[in-house]
N, C-alpha and C positions, 0 to 999 in steps of 0.2 A: 568494533563491537564484538561481543562474545555471543556466538550464535550456537545454540544446541539444536541438533536435528536428530529426532528419534525415529527409527525405522525397524520394521520386522523383516526387511530384506537383507539377509546376510551378504557380505561382500563377495562370497564365493558363488553366489547365484548369478545366472546369466539372464538378465531381463531388463526392460526399459526403466524400471524404478531404480535399480542399482546404477545403471549408466547415468540416469538423470541426476541422482544425488551425488555421484562421484564428480560429474562435470560441474555441478553447482558448487560443491565444496571447494573444488580446485579454483574456480573463479573467485569465490569469496576470499580464499586465502591469498590469492594473487592481489587482491585489493586490501590486504593487510588486516582482514578480520580473523579472529580466533574462532575456529569451528570445532565443535565436538560432534562427531558422527557416531551416535550410539545405536548399535545394532545387536542382534543375538550372538554375534561372534564371541566365543569365549564363555558362553553361558550354557547351562544344561538345556537341552532341547528335546522336543518330541516331533514326530512326523505329522505334517499337516494332513488332516483328513482329505482323502481323494488325491493328494499330492505328496506321497511319501518321500520324494526326493527333496522337498522343501522342509527345512527344519525351523520350528518356531520355538521361541524362548519359553522355558518352563518356570512359572512363578517368578517373573523378573522384577517384581516391584521393588524389593530391597535394593537390588543392584541399580535400577534406574533412579530411585530416589537418592541413593548415595552419590551417584555420578552427577546428577543435576544439582544437588546441594553443594558439592565440592566445586563444580564448575562456575557457579554464580553467573548464570547466563543473563545477558541483556535481553535476549529473545529466545523463546522456545518454539520450535516448529515440530509438530507431530505428523509424520509423513504417511503412516499406514495405520490401519484399524485393527491390527492383531494384538497379541499379548504385550509387546513392547509399547505400542501406541496406547493401549488401555492403561498400562502402568503409568505412563507419562501424563495421560489425561487425569487419572486419579490423583497423582501428585500435585498437578497444577490446581485442580479444583480444591483439594484439601488445604492448600496454602494460599488460595485466592490469588493465583497468578494467571494473567491473561496469556493465551497461546494461539497459534494458528495451526491449521491442518491442511491436508491436501487430499484430493480425490484423484487417484491414479488409475484405479481399476474398477471395472463394472462387476463387482462381486455379485449383485443380484442376478445378473444375466449368467455369470459363470456358475453359480450355485444352482440356478434353475436348470441349466443345461446338464449338469452333472448329477443332481440329486432330486430334481423336480420340486424343490422347495419354492413356494410361490414368491415371485419377485417382491410383492408388496410387503412381505414379512421382513425381508432383508433391507429394503429401503426404509422401513420404519425404524429398524435398528440403526441404520446409518444416519438417519436424521437425529436420533438420540446422541450418537457418538459425536457428530459435528456440531450439534446445537450450541454448545458453549463457546465454540471457536470464534475468535475475533475476525478471522478471514479464512474462508475455505477456498483454497487455490485449485483451479481447474485448468486443464490444458487448452481447451478450445471454446469458442463461442457456442457451438452446438451443444456441447456438454453442459455449459452454463445454463442454456435455455431449458434443456431437459430437466436438470436438477431444480431449477426455479419452479417448473411446472409440478414437480413432486414435493414442493414445500420446503426446500432447503433455503437457508438465508445466508447473507454475508458472503456471497460468491464473488470471486475476483479471478481475473485471468493471469495465469503464469504459463508462458509459452515454453517451447523447447528449442534446442539448437543442434548443431552438428559440428564436429571437428573436421573442417574442410581441408586440413593438411593431411590428416590420417585417411580420410575418405575422399579420394580424388581419382580421376581416370588415369589408369596405368596400362600401357600396352603389354599384353601377355601373348604367349604362344598358345593359340586356341585350335591348332590343327587337329588335335585329337578329340575335340568336343563336337558332338552331333549338334547341328543347328536346325532351328533356333533353340536356345537354351532358356527354359523358364525356371526361375528360382523362387523357392519359398524359404523364408528365414523366420523362425519363431518356435514357440512351443507346439509340440505335436499333441494337441488336446482337443476335445470335442468343441469347446467354446471358441476355438480359433477357426473352425469350419474348414480345416485343411482338406478334408475329403472332397469338398466342392472343387478344389484345384486338381486333385488327383484323378477325378472322374472325367475331366475335360479331354475331348478327343482333339489333341493338338499335334501338329508335326514337330519333329525334333526330339528334344530330351527334357526331362524334368528332374530337378535336384531339390532335395529337402534338407535344410540345415536346421538342426534343433533336436531336442529330445522331449519326452513326455509320456504320459500314460498310454497313448494310442500308438506309439511308434511301432512296437513289435507287431501288433495286429495289422496296421496299415502296410507295413513292410512285406508281410506275407501276402496280403491281398493285391498289392500293386508291385510285383517283382520287377517290372520294367522301369520303375522309378528308383533313382539312386538316393538312398537315405544316408547322409554323411555324418549324422550325429551332431551334437552340440560343439560349437567352436568358440574359442576365446574371442572376446570382443576385438582385440587388436588384430586378429586374423581375418575378420569378415571382409575387409576391403578387397582382398585378393579374390574372394568368391563372388562378390558383387561384380567385379570387373570381368569375370568370366561370362556373366549372364547377358542375355538380350533383353529380358523383361523380368522385373520382380513382381510376382503375383501375391496379392494381399487379400485373401478371401474372407477375412474376419468381418463379422457384423457387430462385434462387441468391444473393440478396442477404443480407448479414449483418445489416443493420438496415433500411435504406430511409428515409433522412432526409427524402425528399420527402413521405412519408406524414405525418410529424409537422408539416411545414410546411403541408400542405394542411389537416390537422385544425385547426391554429391559426387558419386562415381560416374554419373552420366547415364544411369540405368533407368529407363522409364518404368512407370508403375501401371499395373492392371488391377483394378479393385472395383468393388461395388460402390454405388453412390450413397454411402452412409456416413454417419458421424465418425470422425477420424480421417478417412480419405478425403471427404469433401472439404475439410479444413486444411489439409496438408498438401494435396495434389492440385496443381493447376491443370484442369481438364483440357486436353488438347495441346498442352505445352509440355508438362512434365509427366503426364500419364493419361490414361483413359479410364473414366468411371462409367460403368455400364452394368445394368442388372443382368445382362448376358455376359458372363465372365469370359467365355470363349471369344466373343467378339472383342472385348476389351483387350485380351491378350494379343489377338491378331493385329488390331489397329495400333497398339502401342509400339509394334515393331517399326512403324513408319515415322516415329517421332525423332527429332533431331537431338542427339545426345548432348550436344553443347548447350542447347536451350534447356534441357533437363537439368544440367549442372548449374546453369545460371539461376534457375528457380531455387535450388537448394542453398545457394549463397545468401538468400534472404533470411536464412535461419542462423541465429547467432547465440551461442551460450552466454556471451557477455551481456547481450540485451535481455535474454531470458533471466539471467541472474539479477540484473538490475530490477526487473519486475518483482522477482522473489523478495529481494531485500526491501523494496518499497512497501510490500504488503505485510512485512513482519510487525509484530506488536512489541513495542518497547516496554520492558518491565521497569517500573520505578526502582532506582538503586536501593532505596530504603527497604523495599519488599525483598529484593534479592539478598540483602544483608540479613534481614530477619529470618529468611528461610535457611540460610547457611548456618545460622546459629541455633536452629531448632533441632529437636531430636527426630529420629526416624519415626514416621507414623503413617 
């Protein structure tokens, strides 16, 4: 099949959406599908409000329309709700083409945390965006139930995986590391609730890997914490393998891919019992979920790292990609040919 995936997440970004789409595209191509991954890369961009380091495509409709028209996709999947996603949605509706979408990010919670915009306003907009979708792919059952209660329709599950060859336990020289070592990996932003981790009175050391709008402020307020900055995805395994516990303080993530990566390295998770961790972590086996995050951190130290690794092996990109492919909407060939021959509109 010819599968077009449209995303607002540029490939230079470091986040779960980019990693998910790269892994999914790789699995699809390995199955001999032709994949067009259409992102803002190469387009004029502007800074995302409140996230200046994230660049969004500026007026991308003509480029998106031309690319989709030329590709003649059998299926079109719109992965994000930004300018690229809006352009692809407009193109599909204008040409009466069915498409699928995905819900990767809790933007209502993010925007509420950063700008005090009422969540109801953003959810109303998201219902409009995803309304025409033939299938709205969500990562976990808890997210599916939450969105159903908010009036979303056509919700289906699309899981996630982990590269268990890249992310695996590796012996390292840890003599210079203060123990126990608690690690956070992710954006340093208010919606990630990073400060809940930094405030904990824990023995040992704390490392933070990632960048974001709060990094400079938090680095000044918590000088005892090592802020190591953002790291390329292929380097993360070495940092996971240094850690005794991965701490995941977020209340707003839809999945939390870093948890699966850490578990694949044998590193137990400490997190709150909220959507995301409750779907990903096997409580008492691969991590500890507790409303008292300090208690979760301490108890996670006692978990068997081999059992943690075994739980991560249950996550497969091949299986997740099969789910993705199953939910795609097939465009009738006559429709694709008609659109290819049409003028830009």
